[in-house]
All heavy atoms as a GROMACS GRO file, in nm:
protein
  554
    1MET      N    1   9.182  11.443  10.994
    1MET     CA    2   9.243  11.332  10.923
    1MET      C    3   9.137  11.273  10.832
    1MET      O    4   9.026  11.242  10.875
    1MET     CB    5   9.293  11.230  11.025
    1MET     CG    6   9.347  11.105  10.966
    1MET     SD    7   9.426  10.992  11.083
    1MET     CE    8   9.314  10.990  11.219
    2SER      N    9   9.172  11.257  10.707
    2SER     CA   10   9.078  11.203  10.610
    2SER      C   11   9.076  11.051  10.617
    2SER      O   12   9.172  10.987  10.658
    2SER     CB   13   9.114  11.249  10.469
    2SER     OG   14   9.238  11.195  10.431
    3HIS      N   15   8.963  10.997  10.575
    3HIS     CA   16   8.946  10.852  10.572
    3HIS      C   17   9.037  10.791  10.467
    3HIS      O   18   9.052  10.845  10.358
    3HIS     CB   19   8.800  10.819  10.541
    3HIS     CG   20   8.773  10.674  10.528
    3HIS    ND1   21   8.770  10.591  10.638
    3HIS    CD2   22   8.749  10.596  10.422
    3HIS    CE1   23   8.746  10.468  10.597
    3HIS    NE2   24   8.733  10.469  10.466
    4LEU      N   25   9.098  10.680  10.500
    4LEU     CA   26   9.187  10.610  10.409
    4LEU      C   27   9.105  10.501  10.340
    4LEU      O   28   9.059  10.407  10.405
    4LEU     CB   29   9.302  10.548  10.488
    4LEU     CG   30   9.418  10.486  10.411
    4LEU    CD1   31   9.487  10.590  10.324
    4LEU    CD2   32   9.518  10.429  10.509
    5THR      N   33   9.085  10.516  10.210
    5THR     CA   34   9.007  10.416  10.137
    5THR      C   35   9.089  10.288  10.122
    5THR      O   36   9.212  10.288  10.138
    5THR     CB   37   8.968  10.465   9.996
    5THR    OG1   38   9.087  10.478   9.918
    5THR    CG2   39   8.893  10.597  10.002
    6GLN      N   40   9.022  10.179  10.092
    6GLN     CA   41   9.093  10.053  10.072
    6GLN      C   42   9.193  10.063   9.958
    6GLN      O   43   9.305  10.011   9.967
    6GLN     CB   44   8.994   9.939  10.045
    6GLN     CG   45   9.058   9.802  10.047
    6GLN     CD   46   9.117   9.767  10.183
    6GLN    OE1   47   9.052   9.784  10.285
    6GLN    NE2   48   9.240   9.718  10.185
    7GLU      N   49   9.156  10.132   9.853
    7GLU     CA   50   9.246  10.150   9.739
    7GLU      C   51   9.372  10.228   9.781
    7GLU      O   52   9.484  10.191   9.744
    7GLU     CB   53   9.174  10.222   9.625
    7GLU     CG   54   9.258  10.237   9.500
    7GLU     CD   55   9.182  10.305   9.387
    7GLU    OE1   56   9.058  10.299   9.384
    7GLU    OE2   57   9.250  10.365   9.302
    8GLU      N   58   9.353  10.336   9.858
    8GLU     CA   59   9.466  10.414   9.905
    8GLU      C   60   9.554  10.330   9.999
    8GLU      O   61   9.676  10.333   9.989
    8GLU     CB   62   9.418  10.539   9.979
    8GLU     CG   63   9.352  10.640   9.889
    8GLU     CD   64   9.280  10.748   9.966
    8GLU    OE1   65   9.228  10.720  10.077
    8GLU    OE2   66   9.274  10.860   9.915
    9ARG      N   67   9.488  10.256  10.087
    9ARG     CA   68   9.561  10.172  10.182
    9ARG      C   69   9.644  10.066  10.108
    9ARG      O   70   9.759  10.041  10.140
    9ARG     CB   71   9.464  10.106  10.278
    9ARG     CG   72   9.528  10.026  10.387
    9ARG     CD   73   9.420   9.958  10.473
    9ARG     NE   74   9.481   9.889  10.583
    9ARG     CZ   75   9.505   9.939  10.702
    9ARG    NH1   76   9.471  10.064  10.728
    9ARG    NH2   77   9.562   9.868  10.795
   10ASP      N   78   9.582  10.003  10.007
   10ASP     CA   79   9.650   9.900   9.929
   10ASP      C   80   9.770   9.956   9.854
   10ASP      O   81   9.866   9.882   9.826
   10ASP     CB   82   9.554   9.833   9.830
   10ASP     CG   83   9.450   9.746   9.899
   10ASP    OD1   84   9.466   9.713  10.019
   10ASP    OD2   85   9.350   9.712   9.833
   11SER      N   86   9.766  10.084   9.819
   11SER     CA   87   9.875  10.143   9.741
   11SER      C   88   9.993  10.186   9.828
   11SER      O   89  10.100  10.218   9.776
   11SER     CB   90   9.824  10.262   9.660
   11SER     OG   91   9.794  10.371   9.745
   12LEU      N   92   9.977  10.187   9.960
   12LEU     CA   93  10.086  10.226  10.050
   12LEU      C   94  10.192  10.116  10.056
   12LEU      O   95  10.158   9.997  10.058
   12LEU     CB   96  10.032  10.252  10.191
   12LEU     CG   97   9.942  10.372  10.211
   12LEU    CD1   98   9.888  10.374  10.354
   12LEU    CD2   99  10.016  10.500  10.181
   13PRO      N  100  10.318  10.154  10.064
   13PRO     CA  101  10.424  10.053  10.081
   13PRO      C  102  10.418   9.997  10.223
   13PRO      O  103  10.364  10.060  10.315
   13PRO     CB  104  10.553  10.133  10.059
   13PRO     CG  105  10.518  10.272  10.098
   13PRO     CD  106  10.372  10.290  10.058
   14ASP      N  107  10.473   9.880  10.242
   14ASP     CA  108  10.475   9.819  10.375
   14ASP      C  109  10.539   9.911  10.479
   14ASP      O  110  10.499   9.912  10.596
   14ASP     CB  111  10.550   9.685  10.373
   14ASP     CG  112  10.473   9.575  10.303
   14ASP    OD1  113  10.351   9.593  10.278
   14ASP    OD2  114  10.534   9.471  10.272
   15SER      N  115  10.636   9.989  10.436
   15SER     CA  116  10.707  10.078  10.529
   15SER      C  117  10.618  10.190  10.584
   15SER      O  118  10.657  10.259  10.677
   15SER     CB  119  10.828  10.140  10.460
   15SER     OG  120  10.788  10.218  10.348
   16ALA      N  121  10.499  10.206  10.529
   16ALA     CA  122  10.406  10.310  10.576
   16ALA      C  123  10.314  10.259  10.686
   16ALA      O  124  10.214  10.323  10.718
   16ALA     CB  125  10.324  10.364  10.460
   17PHE      N  126  10.349  10.145  10.746
   17PHE     CA  127  10.266  10.087  10.851
   17PHE      C  128  10.350  10.061  10.976
   17PHE      O  129  10.468  10.027  10.967
   17PHE     CB  130  10.205   9.954  10.804
   17PHE     CG  131  10.102   9.970  10.697
   17PHE    CD1  132  10.139   9.966  10.564
   17PHE    CD2  133   9.969   9.991  10.727
   17PHE    CE1  134  10.046   9.983  10.462
   17PHE    CE2  135   9.875  10.007  10.627
   17PHE     CZ  136   9.912  10.003  10.495
   18GLY      N  137  10.287  10.076  11.091
   18GLY     CA  138  10.355  10.049  11.217
   18GLY      C  139  10.387   9.903  11.235
   18GLY      O  140  10.488   9.868  11.297
   19LEU      N  141  10.301   9.816  11.184
   19LEU     CA  142  10.326   9.672  11.182
   19LEU      C  143  10.318   9.627  11.037
   19LEU      O  144  10.214   9.582  10.989
   19LEU     CB  145  10.222   9.596  11.266
   19LEU     CG  146  10.228   9.615  11.417
   19LEU    CD1  147  10.117   9.536  11.486
   19LEU    CD2  148  10.363   9.576  11.473
   20PRO      N  149  10.428   9.640  10.963
   20PRO     CA  150  10.425   9.613  10.819
   20PRO      C  151  10.385   9.470  10.783
   20PRO      O  152  10.320   9.449  10.681
   20PRO     CB  153  10.566   9.642  10.772
   20PRO     CG  154  10.647   9.673  10.890
   20PRO     CD  155  10.558   9.684  11.009
   21GLU      N  156  10.421   9.372  10.866
   21GLU     CA  157  10.387   9.234  10.833
   21GLU      C  158  10.236   9.209  10.837
   21GLU      O  159  10.185   9.119  10.770
   21GLU     CB  160  10.460   9.135  10.925
   21GLU     CG  161  10.418   9.140  11.071
   21GLU     CD  162  10.480   9.253  11.152
   21GLU    OE1  163  10.558   9.333  11.099
   21GLU    OE2  164  10.445   9.262  11.271
   22LYS      N  165  10.164   9.292  10.912
   22LYS     CA  166  10.018   9.284  10.918
   22LYS      C  167   9.952   9.396  10.838
   22LYS      O  168   9.830   9.399  10.828
   22LYS     CB  169   9.971   9.293  11.064
   22LYS     CG  170  10.014   9.178  11.151
   22LYS     CD  171   9.960   9.195  11.291
   22LYS     CE  172  10.003   9.082  11.381
   22LYS     NZ  173   9.951   9.098  11.518
   23ARG      N  174  10.034   9.488  10.787
   23ARG     CA  175   9.985   9.608  10.720
   23ARG      C  176   9.882   9.679  10.808
   23ARG      O  177   9.775   9.718  10.764
   23ARG     CB  178   9.931   9.578  10.580
   23ARG     CG  179  10.044   9.533  10.486
   23ARG     CD  180  10.001   9.515  10.343
   23ARG     NE  181   9.946   9.632  10.279
   23ARG     CZ  182  10.018   9.730  10.222
   23ARG    NH1  183  10.148   9.725  10.224
   23ARG    NH2  184   9.958   9.832  10.164
   24ALA      N  185   9.921   9.696  10.933
   24ALA     CA  186   9.833   9.756  11.034
   24ALA      C  187   9.897   9.885  11.087
   24ALA      O  188  10.019   9.899  11.087
   24ALA     CB  189   9.810   9.659  11.148
   25TYR      N  190   9.816   9.976  11.131
   25TYR     CA  191   9.857  10.104  11.188
   25TYR      C  192   9.930  10.190  11.086
   25TYR      O  193  10.052  10.210  11.094
   25TYR     CB  194   9.943  10.082  11.314
   25TYR     CG  195   9.870  10.005  11.420
   25TYR    CD1  196   9.882   9.866  11.427
   25TYR    CD2  197   9.788  10.069  11.511
   25TYR    CE1  198   9.814   9.793  11.522
   25TYR    CE2  199   9.719   9.998  11.607
   25TYR     CZ  200   9.733   9.860  11.612
   25TYR     OH  201   9.663   9.789  11.708
   26PRO      N  202   9.856  10.245  10.988
   26PRO     CA  203   9.920  10.330  10.888
   26PRO      C  204   9.982  10.454  10.953
   26PRO      O  205   9.925  10.514  11.043
   26PRO     CB  206   9.806  10.369  10.794
   26PRO     CG  207   9.680  10.336  10.865
   26PRO     CD  208   9.712  10.234  10.969
   27ILE      N  209  10.101  10.488  10.905
   27ILE     CA  210  10.174  10.603  10.958
   27ILE      C  211  10.224  10.690  10.842
   27ILE      O  212  10.329  10.753  10.852
   27ILE     CB  213  10.292  10.559  11.048
   27ILE    CG1  214  10.385  10.464  10.973
   27ILE    CG2  215  10.242  10.496  11.176
   27ILE    CD1  216  10.514  10.435  11.046
   28ASP      N  217  10.148  10.694  10.733
   28ASP     CA  218  10.191  10.768  10.613
   28ASP      C  219  10.182  10.919  10.630
   28ASP      O  220  10.246  10.992  10.555
   28ASP     CB  221  10.112  10.722  10.491
   28ASP     CG  222   9.963  10.743  10.507
   28ASP    OD1  223   9.908  10.708  10.614
   28ASP    OD2  224   9.900  10.794  10.413
   29THR      N  225  10.106  10.967  10.725
   29THR     CA  226  10.098  11.111  10.752
   29THR      C  227  10.126  11.133  10.900
   29THR      O  228  10.119  11.040  10.982
   29THR     CB  229   9.959  11.168  10.719
   29THR    OG1  230   9.863  11.109  10.807
   29THR    CG2  231   9.920  11.143  10.573
   30ARG      N  232  10.156  11.257  10.935
   30ARG     CA  233  10.178  11.289  11.076
   30ARG      C  234  10.055  11.260  11.160
   30ARG      O  235  10.065  11.206  11.270
   30ARG     CB  236  10.220  11.435  11.091
   30ARG     CG  237  10.357  11.464  11.031
   30ARG     CD  238  10.394  11.612  11.040
   30ARG     NE  239  10.404  11.660  11.176
   30ARG     CZ  240  10.510  11.644  11.256
   30ARG    NH1  241  10.616  11.582  11.211
   30ARG    NH2  242  10.510  11.691  11.378
   31ALA      N  243   9.937  11.292  11.108
   31ALA     CA  244   9.813  11.268  11.183
   31ALA      C  245   9.791  11.118  11.205
   31ALA      O  246   9.753  11.076  11.315
   31ALA     CB  247   9.694  11.329  11.109
   32ARG      N  248   9.816  11.039  11.104
   32ARG     CA  249   9.797  10.894  11.119
   32ARG      C  250   9.903  10.834  11.210
   32ARG      O  251   9.876  10.738  11.283
   32ARG     CB  252   9.796  10.825  10.982
   32ARG     CG  253   9.668  10.854  10.906
   32ARG     CD  254   9.651  10.765  10.785
   32ARG     NE  255   9.531  10.804  10.715
   32ARG     CZ  256   9.530  10.869  10.599
   32ARG    NH1  257   9.642  10.896  10.537
   32ARG    NH2  258   9.417  10.904  10.544
   33ALA      N  259  10.024  10.888  11.208
   33ALA     CA  260  10.130  10.840  11.298
   33ALA      C  261  10.091  10.867  11.443
   33ALA      O  262  10.103  10.779  11.530
   33ALA     CB  263  10.262  10.906  11.265
   34SER      N  264  10.041  10.985  11.468
   34SER     CA  265   9.996  11.020  11.603
   34SER      C  266   9.881  10.930  11.645
   34SER      O  267   9.876  10.881  11.759
   34SER     CB  268   9.954  11.167  11.606
   34SER     OG  269   9.915  11.204  11.734
   35ASN      N  270   9.788  10.907  11.554
   35ASN     CA  271   9.674  10.821  11.582
   35ASN      C  272   9.719  10.677  11.607
   35ASN      O  273   9.666  10.609  11.696
   35ASN     CB  274   9.574  10.826  11.467
   35ASN     CG  275   9.446  10.754  11.499
   35ASN    OD1  276   9.384  10.780  11.601
   35ASN    ND2  277   9.406  10.664  11.412
   36ALA      N  278   9.817  10.630  11.531
   36ALA     CA  279   9.868  10.494  11.548
   36ALA      C  280   9.924  10.473  11.688
   36ALA      O  281   9.902  10.369  11.750
   36ALA     CB  282   9.974  10.463  11.443
   37LYS      N  283   9.996  10.573  11.739
   37LYS     CA  284  10.050  10.564  11.874
   37LYS      C  285   9.937  10.552  11.977
   37LYS      O  286   9.943  10.468  12.067
   37LYS     CB  287  10.135  10.686  11.906
   37LYS     CG  288  10.268  10.690  11.835
   37LYS     CD  289  10.344  10.817  11.861
   37LYS     CE  290  10.384  10.836  12.003
   37LYS     NZ  291  10.508  10.771  12.042
   38ALA      N  292   9.834  10.633  11.962
   38ALA     CA  293   9.722  10.629  12.056
   38ALA      C  294   9.647  10.496  12.048
   38ALA      O  295   9.615  10.435  12.151
   38ALA     CB  296   9.626  10.745  12.029
   39ARG      N  297   9.620  10.450  11.928
   39ARG     CA  298   9.547  10.323  11.911
   39ARG      C  299   9.629  10.205  11.962
   39ARG      O  300   9.576  10.113  12.022
   39ARG     CB  301   9.511  10.298  11.765
   39ARG     CG  302   9.421  10.400  11.702
   39ARG     CD  303   9.284  10.412  11.770
   39ARG     NE  304   9.241  10.551  11.763
   39ARG     CZ  305   9.236  10.636  11.864
   39ARG    NH1  306   9.270  10.599  11.985
   39ARG    NH2  307   9.196  10.760  11.847
   40ALA      N  308   9.760  10.207  11.938
   40ALA     CA  309   9.846  10.099  11.985
   40ALA      C  310   9.844  10.090  12.137
   40ALA      O  311   9.838   9.980  12.194
   40ALA     CB  312   9.988  10.118  11.934
   41THR      N  313   9.846  10.204  12.203
   41THR     CA  314   9.839  10.205  12.349
   41THR      C  315   9.706  10.147  12.396
   41THR      O  316   9.702  10.065  12.488
   41THR     CB  317   9.859  10.348  12.403
   41THR    OG1  318   9.990  10.392  12.367
   41THR    CG2  319   9.842  10.353  12.554
   42GLN      N  320   9.598  10.188  12.332
   42GLN     CA  321   9.467  10.134  12.368
   42GLN      C  322   9.461   9.982  12.348
   42GLN      O  323   9.411   9.910  12.434
   42GLN     CB  324   9.356  10.200  12.286
   42GLN     CG  325   9.330  10.343  12.322
   42GLN     CD  326   9.225  10.405  12.232
   42GLN    OE1  327   9.200  10.357  12.122
   42GLN    NE2  328   9.165  10.512  12.279
   43GLU      N  329   9.510   9.936  12.234
   43GLU     CA  330   9.506   9.793  12.204
   43GLU      C  331   9.596   9.715  12.300
   43GLU      O  332   9.562   9.604  12.340
   43GLU     CB  333   9.547   9.767  12.059
   43GLU     CG  334   9.454   9.831  11.956
   43GLU     CD  335   9.316   9.768  11.956
   43GLU    OE1  336   9.305   9.653  11.913
   43GLU    OE2  337   9.221   9.835  12.001
   44TYR      N  338   9.708   9.772  12.337
   44TYR     CA  339   9.797   9.708  12.434
   44TYR      C  340   9.726   9.696  12.568
   44TYR      O  341   9.729   9.589  12.631
   44TYR     CB  342   9.926   9.789  12.448
   44TYR     CG  343  10.012   9.741  12.562
   44TYR    CD1  344  10.081   9.621  12.553
   44TYR    CD2  345  10.022   9.814  12.679
   44TYR    CE1  346  10.159   9.574  12.658
   44TYR    CE2  347  10.098   9.769  12.785
   44TYR     CZ  348  10.166   9.650  12.774
   44TYR     OH  349  10.241   9.604  12.880
   45GLU      N  350   9.661   9.802  12.612
   45GLU     CA  351   9.591   9.800  12.740
   45GLU      C  352   9.475   9.700  12.741
   45GLU      O  353   9.439   9.647  12.845
   45GLU     CB  354   9.542   9.940  12.776
   45GLU     CG  355   9.657  10.032  12.812
   45GLU     CD  356   9.617  10.177  12.831
   45GLU    OE1  357   9.500  10.212  12.802
   45GLU    OE2  358   9.704  10.256  12.872
   46ARG      N  359   9.418   9.673  12.626
   46ARG     CA  360   9.312   9.573  12.613
   46ARG      C  361   9.367   9.431  12.602
   46ARG      O  362   9.291   9.336  12.598
   46ARG     CB  363   9.227   9.602  12.490
   46ARG     CG  364   9.142   9.723  12.499
   46ARG     CD  365   9.061   9.737  12.373
   46ARG     NE  366   8.983   9.857  12.376
   46ARG     CZ  367   8.943   9.922  12.270
   46ARG    NH1  368   8.974   9.878  12.149
   46ARG    NH2  369   8.872  10.031  12.281
   47GLY      N  370   9.497   9.419  12.588
   47GLY     CA  371   9.559   9.289  12.575
   47GLY      C  372   9.560   9.236  12.433
   47GLY      O  373   9.584   9.117  12.411
   48LEU      N  374   9.537   9.323  12.334
   48LEU     CA  375   9.532   9.281  12.195
   48LEU      C  376   9.665   9.298  12.122
   48LEU      O  377   9.680   9.250  12.010
   48LEU     CB  378   9.422   9.358  12.122
   48LEU     CG  379   9.282   9.337  12.181
   48LEU    CD1  380   9.181   9.428  12.113
   48LEU    CD2  381   9.240   9.192  12.170
   49LEU      N  382   9.759   9.368  12.183
   49LEU     CA  383   9.894   9.383  12.130
   49LEU      C  384   9.993   9.348  12.239
   49LEU      O  385   9.967   9.370  12.357
   49LEU     CB  386   9.922   9.528  12.089
   49LEU     CG  387   9.864   9.583  11.961
   49LEU    CD1  388   9.902   9.730  11.946
   49LEU    CD2  389   9.910   9.505  11.841
   50THR      N  390  10.107   9.297  12.198
   50THR     CA  391  10.215   9.274  12.295
   50THR      C  392  10.289   9.406  12.318
   50THR      O  393  10.276   9.501  12.239
   50THR     CB  394  10.315   9.169  12.242
   50THR    OG1  395  10.382   9.223  12.128
   50THR    CG2  396  10.245   9.038  12.207
   51ALA      N  397  10.367   9.409  12.423
   51ALA     CA  398  10.448   9.528  12.451
   51ALA      C  399  10.545   9.552  12.336
   51ALA      O  400  10.569   9.667  12.297
   51ALA     CB  401  10.523   9.512  12.583
   52GLU      N  402  10.600   9.445  12.280
   52GLU     CA  403  10.693   9.458  12.168
   52GLU      C  404  10.624   9.521  12.047
   52GLU      O  405  10.679   9.610  11.982
   52GLU     CB  406  10.750   9.322  12.129
   52GLU     CG  407  10.846   9.330  12.012
   52GLU     CD  408  10.895   9.193  11.967
   52GLU    OE1  409  10.913   9.105  12.053
   52GLU    OE2  410  10.915   9.176  11.846
   53GLU      N  411  10.502   9.476  12.015
   53GLU     CA  412  10.429   9.533  11.901
   53GLU      C  413  10.399   9.680  11.924
   53GLU      O  414  10.418   9.763  11.834
   53GLU     CB  415  10.299   9.456  11.878
   53GLU     CG  416  10.318   9.318  11.822
   53GLU     CD  417  10.191   9.237  11.818
   53GLU    OE1  418  10.108   9.249  11.912
   53GLU    OE2  419  10.173   9.161  11.721
   54ARG      N  420  10.354   9.713  12.045
   54ARG     CA  421  10.326   9.854  12.076
   54ARG      C  422  10.451   9.938  12.061
   54ARG      O  423  10.448  10.047  12.003
   54ARG     CB  424  10.270   9.867  12.218
   54ARG     CG  425  10.231  10.012  12.252
   54ARG     CD  426  10.229  10.041  12.397
   54ARG     NE  427  10.357  10.004  12.455
   54ARG     CZ  428  10.374   9.978  12.583
   54ARG    NH1  429  10.273   9.980  12.666
   54ARG    NH2  430  10.493   9.947  12.630
   55ASP      N  431  10.563   9.888  12.111
   55ASP     CA  432  10.689   9.962  12.103
   55ASP      C  433  10.734   9.980  11.958
   55ASP      O  434  10.784  10.087  11.920
   55ASP     CB  435  10.798   9.893  12.183
   55ASP     CG  436  10.773   9.898  12.333
   55ASP    OD1  437  10.687   9.978  12.378
   55ASP    OD2  438  10.838   9.821  12.406
   56ARG      N  439  10.716   9.878  11.876
   56ARG     CA  440  10.752   9.888  11.733
   56ARG      C  441  10.667   9.995  11.664
   56ARG      O  442  10.718  10.073  11.583
   56ARG     CB  443  10.733   9.753  11.664
   56ARG     CG  444  10.841   9.653  11.700
   56ARG     CD  445  10.822   9.519  11.635
   56ARG     NE  446  10.806   9.529  11.491
   56ARG     CZ  447  10.728   9.450  11.420
   56ARG    NH1  448  10.658   9.355  11.476
   56ARG    NH2  449  10.720   9.465  11.289
   57ILE      N  450  10.538   9.998  11.694
   57ILE     CA  451  10.448  10.099  11.636
   57ILE      C  452  10.492  10.237  11.682
   57ILE      O  453  10.501  10.331  11.602
   57ILE     CB  454  10.302  10.071  11.674
   57ILE    CG1  455  10.255   9.940  11.609
   57ILE    CG2  456  10.211  10.187  11.635
   57ILE    CD1  457  10.128   9.882  11.668
   58ASP      N  458  10.520  10.251  11.811
   58ASP     CA  459  10.564  10.381  11.864
   58ASP      C  460  10.692  10.429  11.797
   58ASP      O  461  10.703  10.545  11.760
   58ASP     CB  462  10.584  10.373  12.015
   58ASP     CG  463  10.455  10.383  12.094
   58ASP    OD1  464  10.348  10.409  12.034
   58ASP    OD2  465  10.461  10.363  12.217
   59ARG      N  466  10.789  10.339  11.781
   59ARG     CA  467  10.916  10.379  11.718
   59ARG      C  468  10.894  10.422  11.573
   59ARG      O  469  10.949  10.523  11.528
   59ARG     CB  470  11.018  10.266  11.726
   59ARG     CG  471  11.078  10.248  11.864
   59ARG     CD  472  11.198  10.155  11.864
   59ARG     NE  473  11.170  10.025  11.806
   59ARG     CZ  474  11.125   9.919  11.873
   59ARG    NH1  475  11.102   9.929  12.003
   59ARG    NH2  476  11.104   9.804  11.811
   60ALA      N  477  10.814  10.345  11.499
   60ALA     CA  478  10.787  10.379  11.359
   60ALA      C  479  10.713  10.513  11.350
   60ALA      O  480  10.745  10.598  11.266
   60ALA     CB  481  10.706  10.269  11.292
   61ALA      N  482  10.615  10.532  11.437
   61ALA     CA  483  10.539  10.657  11.437
   61ALA      C  484  10.629  10.774  11.477
   61ALA      O  485  10.620  10.882  11.418
   61ALA     CB  486  10.419  10.646  11.531
   62ASP      N  487  10.715  10.753  11.575
   62ASP     CA  488  10.807  10.860  11.617
   62ASP      C  489  10.900  10.901  11.503
   62ASP      O  490  10.928  11.019  11.486
   62ASP     CB  491  10.890  10.816  11.738
   62ASP     CG  492  10.807  10.812  11.866
   62ASP    OD1  493  10.696  10.870  11.871
   62ASP    OD2  494  10.854  10.746  11.962
   63ARG      N  495  10.947  10.802  11.425
   63ARG     CA  496  11.033  10.835  11.309
   63ARG      C  497  10.954  10.922  11.211
   63ARG      O  498  11.008  11.019  11.156
   63ARG     CB  499  11.083  10.708  11.240
   63ARG     CG  500  11.195  10.640  11.313
   63ARG     CD  501  11.260  10.531  11.230
   63ARG     NE  502  11.168  10.427  11.190
   63ARG     CZ  503  11.141  10.317  11.262
   63ARG    NH1  504  11.198  10.300  11.379
   63ARG    NH2  505  11.058  10.226  11.215
   64ARG      N  506  10.830  10.888  11.186
   64ARG     CA  507  10.747  10.966  11.092
   64ARG      C  508  10.721  11.106  11.150
   64ARG      O  509  10.727  11.205  11.077
   64ARG     CB  510  10.615  10.893  11.067
   64ARG     CG  511  10.516  10.971  10.981
   64ARG     CD  512  10.578  11.003  10.844
   64ARG     NE  513  10.490  11.081  10.764
   64ARG     CZ  514  10.505  11.212  10.743
   64ARG    NH1  515  10.604  11.279  10.800
   64ARG    NH2  516  10.422  11.278  10.666
   65LEU      N  517  10.693  11.114  11.278
   65LEU     CA  518  10.665  11.244  11.339
   65LEU      C  519  10.788  11.335  11.340
   65LEU      O  520  10.775  11.457  11.340
   65LEU     CB  521  10.610  11.225  11.480
   65LEU     CG  522  10.471  11.163  11.487
   65LEU    CD1  523  10.437  11.123  11.631
   65LEU    CD2  524  10.367  11.258  11.431
   66ALA      N  525  10.905  11.276  11.340
   66ALA     CA  526  11.030  11.354  11.342
   66ALA      C  527  11.066  11.408  11.204
   66ALA      O  528  11.151  11.498  11.193
   66ALA     CB  529  11.144  11.268  11.395
   67GLN      N  530  11.003  11.356  11.100
   67GLN     CA  531  11.033  11.401  10.963
   67GLN      C  532  10.970  11.538  10.937
   67GLN      O  533  10.864  11.569  10.989
   67GLN     CB  534  10.977  11.303  10.860
   67GLN     CG  535  11.043  11.170  10.859
   67GLN     CD  536  10.977  11.075  10.760
   67GLN    OE1  537  10.874  11.106  10.702
   67GLN    NE2  538  11.035  10.958  10.745
   68ASP      N  539  11.038  11.616  10.855
   68ASP     CA  540  10.982  11.742  10.810
   68ASP      C  541  10.886  11.714  10.695
   68ASP      O  542  10.912  11.627  10.613
   68ASP     CB  543  11.091  11.836  10.758
   68ASP     CG  544  11.179  11.886  10.872
   68ASP    OD1  545  11.130  11.894  10.985
   68ASP    OD2  546  11.297  11.915  10.845
   69ASP      N  547  10.777  11.786  10.690
   69ASP     CA  548  10.682  11.768  10.579
   69ASP      C  549  10.711  11.862  10.467
   69ASP      O  550  10.771  11.958  10.467
   69ASP     CB  551  10.538  11.788  10.626
   69ASP     CG  552  10.487  11.665  10.699
   69ASP    OD1  553  10.522  11.554  10.660
   69ASP    OD2  554  10.410  11.683  10.794
   0.00000   0.00000   0.00000
């Protein structure tokens, strides 16, 4: 997975994030969607995300992973 520059990140639509209101957890590629799921679980276990936020990220990432490339 390549590094996402700030310019690239800024150019992504809100819909390309697991938490669009925070523009957090990019899911624009299959690799980033998979990574978002893993990071969300870690952050939830640390108490930094609510169960609802983790579930929203998982659902968004799952939709991206189900898409054909």
